[in-house]
NUMI-974373 format. One record per residue (C-alpha): residue number from 0; residue in one letter; x, y, z. Coordinates in Angstrom, 3 decimals. Example, Ala and Ser with C-alpha at 12.3 -4.5 7.8 and 13.67 -1.06 7.14 Angstrom:
- 0	A	12.300	-4.500	7.800
- 1	S	13.670	-1.060	7.140
// end
This chain:
- 0	M	38.472	-1.094	-133.375
- 1	N	40.739	1.968	-133.338
- 2	P	41.127	4.342	-130.425
- 3	A	38.799	6.956	-131.908
- 4	C	35.950	4.292	-132.180
- 5	L	36.438	3.239	-128.545
- 6	S	36.294	6.900	-127.342
- 7	W	33.151	7.562	-129.545
- 8	L	31.373	4.519	-128.032
- 9	R	32.122	5.805	-124.602
- 10	Y	30.592	9.199	-125.587
- 11	S	27.492	7.385	-126.913
- 12	L	27.092	5.583	-123.526
- 13	A	27.510	8.902	-121.728
- 14	L	24.595	10.176	-123.670
- 15	R	22.279	7.160	-123.171
- 16	P	18.660	8.194	-122.758
- 17	S	16.351	7.658	-119.818
- 18	S	13.578	6.656	-122.195
- 19	P	13.421	4.204	-125.090
- 20	S	15.842	4.928	-127.884
- 21	P	14.175	7.154	-130.387
- 22	F	16.702	6.544	-133.113
- 23	R	16.988	3.601	-135.487
- 24	T	17.406	0.219	-133.780
- 25	F	18.386	-3.190	-134.814
- 26	S	16.863	-6.472	-133.653
- 27	T	18.016	-7.821	-130.330
- 28	T	20.428	-10.082	-132.247
- 29	C	22.013	-6.895	-133.844
- 30	N	21.032	-8.203	-137.323
- 31	L	22.122	-5.378	-139.594
- 32	R	19.639	-6.407	-142.284
- 33	T	16.519	-5.985	-140.167
- 34	S	16.785	-2.287	-139.011
- 35	T	13.744	-0.056	-138.421
- 36	S	13.342	3.653	-137.810
- 37	T	10.919	6.185	-136.613
- 38	A	9.171	8.637	-138.895
- 39	R	10.933	11.628	-137.467
- 40	D	14.517	10.338	-137.689
- 41	K	14.392	9.642	-141.486
- 42	Q	13.086	12.916	-143.145
- 43	A	14.534	14.583	-146.241
- 44	V	14.217	17.605	-148.330
- 45	T	15.481	18.137	-151.944
- 46	L	17.863	21.053	-152.273
- 47	P	17.931	23.532	-155.294
- 48	D	20.863	21.656	-156.837
- 49	G	19.034	18.375	-156.695
- 50	R	20.811	16.861	-153.667
- 51	V	18.909	15.299	-150.841
- 52	L	19.349	16.678	-147.390
- 53	S	18.380	14.177	-144.801
- 54	Y	17.559	15.113	-141.213
- 55	A	16.064	13.868	-137.968
- 56	E	13.919	15.589	-135.370
- 57	Y	13.773	14.926	-131.676
- 58	G	11.905	16.508	-128.787
- 59	P	8.572	18.156	-128.907
- 60	T	7.407	19.471	-132.285
- 61	T	6.169	22.612	-130.671
- 62	G	9.585	23.253	-128.886
- 63	Y	12.162	25.954	-129.772
- 64	P	14.113	24.940	-132.807
- 65	V	17.720	24.076	-132.333
- 66	F	19.840	22.781	-135.277
- 67	F	22.211	20.205	-133.986
- 68	F	25.275	19.511	-136.166
- 69	H	26.696	16.055	-135.592
- 70	G	30.330	15.253	-134.884
- 71	Y	32.775	13.306	-137.043
- 72	P	32.233	10.758	-138.300
- 73	S	28.639	10.598	-137.395
- 74	S	25.130	11.316	-138.555
- 75	R	21.799	12.799	-137.645
- 76	L	21.125	9.850	-135.363
- 77	E	23.759	11.288	-132.975
- 78	A	21.062	13.658	-131.591
- 79	G	18.811	10.702	-130.684
- 80	P	20.304	9.904	-127.214
- 81	I	19.746	13.478	-126.034
- 82	A	16.039	13.579	-127.028
- 83	H	15.004	13.230	-123.307
- 84	L	17.041	16.325	-122.591
- 85	A	15.500	18.166	-125.408
- 86	A	12.049	17.239	-124.177
- 87	R	12.730	18.476	-120.600
- 88	Q	13.974	21.797	-121.967
- 89	D	11.099	22.090	-124.560
- 90	V	13.594	21.998	-127.476
- 91	R	12.884	20.801	-131.019
- 92	L	16.183	19.331	-132.046
- 93	I	16.817	19.265	-135.815
- 94	A	19.841	17.174	-136.845
- 95	P	20.744	17.200	-140.538
- 96	D	23.095	14.757	-142.107
- 97	R	25.998	16.475	-143.684
- 98	P	26.547	15.541	-147.392
- 99	G	27.558	12.005	-147.892
- 100	F	26.801	11.007	-144.279
- 101	G	23.732	9.009	-143.447
- 102	L	21.204	9.623	-146.133
- 103	S	22.280	12.986	-147.498
- 104	T	23.593	13.092	-151.026
- 105	F	27.374	13.213	-151.354
- 106	Q	28.681	16.517	-152.595
- 107	P	31.917	16.481	-154.517
- 108	G	34.194	19.412	-153.917
- 109	R	32.072	20.692	-151.054
- 110	K	33.556	23.095	-148.463
- 111	I	32.706	23.878	-144.868
- 112	T	31.414	27.186	-146.100
- 113	S	28.945	25.394	-148.363
- 114	W	26.997	24.179	-145.321
- 115	P	25.132	27.542	-144.330
- 116	A	23.203	27.458	-147.635
- 117	D	21.872	23.957	-146.893
- 118	V	20.918	25.002	-143.342
- 119	S	19.149	28.086	-144.667
- 120	F	17.131	26.077	-147.097
- 121	L	16.156	23.477	-144.568
- 122	A	15.078	26.340	-142.108
- 123	S	12.924	27.784	-144.825
- 124	H	11.510	24.408	-145.750
- 125	L	10.532	23.914	-141.972
- 126	G	9.093	27.477	-141.808
- 127	L	11.507	28.565	-139.126
- 128	V	11.980	32.294	-138.737
- 129	R	14.451	32.077	-135.864
- 130	F	16.505	29.234	-134.395
- 131	A	19.573	28.366	-132.427
- 132	I	22.515	26.336	-133.543
- 133	L	24.733	23.836	-131.706
- 134	G	27.717	22.172	-133.286
- 135	G	29.167	19.219	-131.444
- 136	S	32.784	18.108	-132.017
- 137	G	33.362	17.954	-135.797
- 138	G	30.124	20.017	-136.172
- 139	G	31.709	22.950	-134.418
- 140	P	33.383	24.426	-137.623
- 141	Y	30.049	24.239	-139.389
- 142	A	28.278	26.163	-136.650
- 143	L	30.968	28.914	-136.914
- 144	A	30.456	28.857	-140.683
- 145	C	26.730	29.517	-140.170
- 146	A	27.495	32.235	-137.618
- 147	Q	29.700	33.975	-140.320
- 148	A	27.339	33.570	-143.218
- 149	L	23.690	33.527	-142.111
- 150	P	21.733	36.655	-141.112
- 151	H	22.371	37.418	-137.485
- 152	T	18.726	38.124	-136.772
- 153	Q	17.810	34.613	-137.829
- 154	M	20.047	32.983	-135.189
- 155	S	19.113	33.495	-131.493
- 156	A	22.252	31.578	-130.260
- 157	V	25.371	29.863	-131.700
- 158	G	27.038	27.347	-129.566
- 159	V	30.095	24.901	-129.971
- 160	L	30.328	21.928	-127.716
- 161	A	33.807	20.224	-127.605
- 162	G	34.361	21.555	-131.049
- 163	A	37.103	20.414	-133.511
- 164	P	40.149	22.594	-133.353
- 165	P	41.652	24.624	-136.166
- 166	W	44.788	22.901	-137.339
- 167	E	46.348	26.233	-138.186
- 168	A	46.587	26.754	-134.448
- 169	G	49.448	24.177	-134.417
- 170	T	49.270	20.405	-134.126
- 171	K	51.848	19.618	-131.522
- 172	E	49.177	18.284	-129.129
- 173	V	47.119	16.468	-131.825
- 174	L	46.739	12.767	-131.289
- 175	W	48.999	10.671	-133.447
- 176	Y	46.221	8.704	-135.129
- 177	S	44.404	11.927	-135.994
- 178	R	47.500	13.274	-137.688
- 179	L	47.967	10.002	-139.545
- 180	A	44.404	10.179	-140.771
- 181	A	44.828	13.809	-141.901
- 182	V	47.937	12.956	-143.938
- 183	A	46.168	10.072	-145.574
- 184	A	43.043	12.113	-146.260
- 185	N	45.026	15.008	-147.825
- 186	Y	47.529	12.908	-149.869
- 187	A	45.977	9.583	-150.428
- 188	P	42.185	10.035	-150.185
- 189	G	41.386	7.174	-152.542
- 190	A	43.488	4.587	-150.653
- 191	L	42.081	5.857	-147.284
- 192	T	38.482	5.428	-148.534
- 193	V	39.215	1.838	-149.548
- 194	V	40.766	1.040	-146.208
- 195	A	37.942	2.675	-144.274
- 196	E	35.245	0.909	-146.227
- 197	A	36.921	-2.392	-145.751
- 198	A	37.105	-1.739	-141.977
- 199	V	33.383	-0.999	-141.889
- 200	R	32.589	-4.064	-143.874
- 201	G	34.736	-6.094	-141.590
- 202	L	33.121	-4.704	-138.513
- 203	R	29.579	-5.300	-139.894
- 204	W	30.587	-8.849	-140.529
- 205	A	32.083	-9.321	-137.116
- 206	V	29.001	-8.119	-135.175
- 207	E	26.884	-10.753	-136.901
- 208	M	28.739	-13.416	-134.843
- 209	E	27.278	-14.450	-131.549
- 210	W	30.634	-14.524	-129.674
- 211	V	31.540	-11.015	-130.919
- 212	R	28.247	-9.702	-129.708
- 213	R	28.626	-11.211	-126.386
- 214	R	32.102	-9.764	-125.893
- 215	L	30.864	-6.388	-127.142
- 216	E	27.984	-6.423	-124.697
- 217	R	30.274	-7.215	-121.877
- 218	W	32.692	-4.455	-122.766
- 219	L	29.871	-1.919	-123.221
- 220	E	28.347	-3.089	-119.792
- 221	A	31.733	-2.409	-118.212
- 222	V	32.006	0.999	-119.840
- 223	E	28.515	1.897	-118.753
- 224	K	29.250	0.955	-115.167
- 225	E	32.409	3.081	-115.210
- 226	E	30.319	5.917	-116.571
- 227	E	27.933	5.586	-113.790
- 228	Q	30.664	5.574	-111.159
- 229	R	32.078	8.724	-112.693
- 230	K	28.721	10.439	-112.512
- 231	K	28.204	9.218	-108.904
- 232	K	31.526	10.814	-107.973
- 233	K	30.553	13.986	-109.653
- 234	G	27.244	13.907	-107.737
- 235	G	25.154	13.911	-110.820
- 236	L	23.876	10.288	-110.843
- 237	M	21.333	10.793	-108.074
- 238	E	19.908	13.894	-109.810
- 239	E	19.666	12.016	-113.085
- 240	R	17.874	9.168	-111.401
- 241	E	15.409	11.498	-109.761
- 242	R	14.579	13.000	-113.062
- 243	E	14.130	9.456	-114.504
- 244	K	11.272	8.929	-112.062
- 245	T	9.117	11.081	-114.269
- 246	T	9.641	8.600	-117.157
- 247	E	6.845	6.110	-117.664
- 248	K	7.511	2.643	-116.120
- 249	D	6.915	0.706	-119.250
- 250	E	9.288	2.910	-121.227
- 251	R	12.098	2.246	-118.787
- 252	Q	11.443	-1.536	-118.988
- 253	S	11.521	-1.199	-122.850
- 254	L	14.912	0.446	-122.640
- 255	K	16.293	-2.253	-120.326
- 256	A	15.087	-4.950	-122.716
- 257	E	16.966	-3.427	-125.559
- 258	S	20.656	-4.442	-125.623
- 259	R	23.532	-1.913	-125.600
- 260	C	24.521	-3.335	-128.876
- 261	D	21.109	-2.494	-130.377
- 262	R	21.416	1.068	-129.185
- 263	L	24.970	1.749	-130.339
- 264	L	25.381	-0.079	-133.591
- 265	P	23.032	2.241	-135.538
- 266	L	24.963	5.203	-134.380
- 267	L	28.219	3.551	-135.416
- 268	F	27.210	2.371	-138.959
- 269	E	24.785	5.137	-140.083
- 270	P	27.648	7.547	-141.047
- 271	F	28.888	4.903	-143.511
- 272	A	25.568	4.052	-145.025
- 273	Q	26.888	5.296	-148.445
- 274	G	30.483	4.276	-147.840
- 275	A	33.428	6.189	-146.490
- 276	A	33.990	8.830	-149.092
- 277	A	32.290	11.555	-147.045
- 278	S	34.314	10.656	-144.015
- 279	V	37.512	10.986	-145.851
- 280	Q	36.449	14.252	-147.521
- 281	E	35.484	15.648	-144.105
- 282	A	38.947	14.625	-142.563
- 283	K	40.529	16.779	-145.282
- 284	L	38.139	19.722	-144.688
- 285	L	38.653	19.702	-140.911
- 286	T	42.401	19.622	-141.146
- 287	Q	42.780	22.450	-143.670
- 288	S	41.641	26.048	-143.533
- 289	W	37.844	26.216	-142.871
- 290	G	37.455	28.808	-145.536
- 291	F	36.861	31.881	-143.381
- 292	R	38.815	34.110	-141.080
- 293	F	37.781	33.926	-137.409
- 294	E	38.133	37.617	-137.170
- 295	D	35.318	37.930	-139.780
- 296	V	32.848	36.012	-137.581
- 297	K	30.919	39.045	-136.261
- 298	Y	27.957	37.250	-134.703
- 299	D	27.569	38.304	-131.090
- 300	R	28.069	36.006	-129.278
- 301	I	29.561	32.705	-129.939
- 302	Q	29.408	30.382	-126.988
- 303	I	32.059	27.657	-126.680
- 304	W	32.043	24.839	-124.085
- 305	H	35.245	22.922	-123.869
- 306	G	36.978	20.525	-121.448
- 307	T	40.502	21.305	-120.272
- 308	R	41.325	17.523	-120.335
- 309	D	40.064	17.104	-123.952
- 310	V	42.906	15.216	-125.742
- 311	N	40.732	14.923	-129.000
- 312	A	40.518	18.623	-129.343
- 313	P	43.381	20.215	-127.277
- 314	I	42.229	23.263	-125.185
- 315	G	45.328	25.192	-126.378
- 316	M	44.004	25.156	-130.021
- 317	I	40.513	26.165	-128.917
- 318	R	41.887	29.056	-126.842
- 319	W	43.895	30.186	-129.891
- 320	M	40.670	30.176	-131.998
- 321	A	38.529	31.823	-129.265
- 322	A	40.997	34.730	-128.972
- 323	R	40.443	35.511	-132.670
- 324	L	36.625	35.408	-132.609
- 325	P	35.452	39.006	-132.037
- 326	H	32.553	38.059	-129.706
- 327	C	33.327	34.644	-128.094
- 328	E	32.682	33.349	-124.702
- 329	L	34.842	30.384	-123.875
- 330	R	33.656	28.320	-120.974
- 331	E	36.233	25.852	-119.808
- 332	S	35.557	23.000	-117.333
- 333	D	37.432	19.978	-115.848
- 334	H	36.115	17.589	-118.579
- 335	T	37.289	15.352	-121.459
- 336	H	36.003	15.452	-125.005
- 337	F	33.285	12.997	-123.954
- 338	T	32.429	13.775	-120.355
- 339	L	31.491	17.375	-121.231
- 340	V	28.080	15.913	-122.268
- 341	D	27.284	16.124	-118.530
- 342	Q	26.530	19.798	-119.165
- 343	L	24.270	19.268	-122.221
- 344	E	20.993	19.901	-120.558
- 345	E	22.335	23.122	-119.139
- 346	I	23.664	24.064	-122.524
- 347	L	20.442	23.505	-124.263
- 348	A	18.735	25.676	-121.730
- 349	Q	21.117	28.509	-122.392
- 350	L	20.549	28.185	-126.231
- 351	V	16.781	28.857	-125.884
- 352	P	15.689	32.479	-125.794
- 353	D	12.782	33.973	-123.778
- 354	E	9.398	32.457	-124.322
- 355	T	8.300	35.521	-126.304
- 356	A	10.923	34.798	-128.887
- 357	K	9.702	31.379	-129.863
- 358	V	8.363	30.819	-133.421
// end
């Protein structure tokens, strides 16, 4: 498992919900052939060009609509672990799969600037007059593309959480494996697709073996304890546990009965449900020009939350971008790419307008 996967699993553990997982789950033996899903996490709409756009919803159906753009490589299910935060803030999270990820149709030749049209159609399909947008990690550029292209009156807020950095800002601080993947995606996409799909198949095969599952469970347990210690030092664990007291007792017991493996494997494999072509395509998109000038994003205001200790998306590159966005508020904190999720509930609250603005 490469460094990116390990970091991503840590991120998923940091997001673990205080109520039973609302996203797709596997059996307690992590059998990949016996997965189930809830009705709200497997929805779809057919776009004008015939493509299918899949999406999931979490939180109350009457809550304020917030589009959540998943990271990279990820899927709509990434929003599942924060469903409990959405419920507390009365937020209706709508998380679409980008083309080729999860269940959305692959789109050859797509661009980052193609995304706003899909979002606009989905909003119309759902009858949304006004909504907020939050792009996490690799979803950040897509949030900015929407801010640039969609009617400003339609968006009550646009936020970017630990967003992917623009490579035009300079790649001196970019991690070596990210640079290697970018070179492969741009110059040998076919070969990278074959390698990535072989890796996914190998991992699927491996997690079917009992000894692998046991080792994975032990590692995940250690990471979870480490995460709890980190939150305890930050003073947030007691507050989190106090909030969990409002959760029904049987729901908490249900979560404990579900293995860490069950909770995380759906998140890990769903992005590759159709193969790795979309992942390779997006690696290319994120590391080239995003198709618009930052100076042309006139939406007032773009809110960016970023950690100064983020090695996946170096803060220097984000500052470079923020300086070029006409109406941008960059909020820096002493966090990594993954511990920034500690602020997610506060961020969701800031994205929701006054009660009178709800639709």
